[in-house]
C-alpha positions, 0 to 999 in steps of 0.5 A: 286908274289905280289897279287892283296890284297896287292896292296890294301893293300899298297894303302892309299888316299895319301895327298902328293903327289909329284908335280916333279912326273909325272904318265906314261902315260904307267900307266895311259892308264892302268887305263883308259882301266879298266875304260873303262871296267867297267862293268856298268848296261845294257851295256850304259857306263854313264858317260865319264871321262875328263883327265886333265893335263892343270894347271891352270883348275887344280888350278880353280879346287883346289878351288872349291874343299876344296882347295885339294893339290892333285888337282894341286900336283897330275900329274893327275886329273879324272874327272867322270861324268854321264849322266844328265839325259837319253835319247832315243838317247842314249840309240839308241847309245847303240844300235847302238854299240852293233849292229854294234860289234854283228849284229842285234837281237831282244832281243837286240832290244826288251831289250832296248825298255823295258828300255826306256820304264823304263827308259825315265819318270823318274825324271831326278835326279833319272835317273841322281843318277842312271848314277852315280852309274855306274861311281862309279863302274868305280871309283872302278876300278881305283881305284883297277887298280892305285894300282895294278900299285904302283900310287897314288891315291884320291877319292874326293866327297869334292868338288863343282860339280856346278863349276867344271861343269861350269869351265868344260862346263859340262853342255853343253854335258849333265854331271854332275862331280860326283867326282875327281880323282887325279893321282901321287905317294906321298911325303912320308916325307911330308904325315902325313897318308903315315905310318899309319895302315890301318883302315878297319871293320873286316869281322865278323859283317860285312860280313855276310854269307847266306847258 
């Protein structure tokens, strides 16, 4: 039986994707569900994911993403966009959903009142950076889910966030792009990285056990 670790060893940041191959809808749905199920601080899920398949829009994004070919050669481009700030309305919406699904609770109300008292006075950039870190947790889940399904992926920070925000109209939605994730299938005969040994730091010196 193939383990998750086997799949993580199989995956790599794919440099050349085969534009003739498309990730099936059922596999895409599983990757997106893994993102949705990812843990976030206080359960706020302070980001959204945009699934871009439109070739013209992806071509525009490629221009502001260091011309990385995976943006257009993959069949899907996921754009993780974090909240630009925490607001009372956004936190109250989280509480409303929890109350709808779990029932009202004084403990729940008190917890999120304290959260608002902590978050809302903070600087906008502090709050956006906190939200972006939650998006990165979900990115990790997406990478693992894609690997398990043998879908290739390439996490990207090499792009101009302001330009991507403009292309997708994110600022008007109170969002800012944080990372890109093309999904597709490797083109083995054209990818210089595909057969190279995976290199990671050894456990010794990287992992410290404190008993």
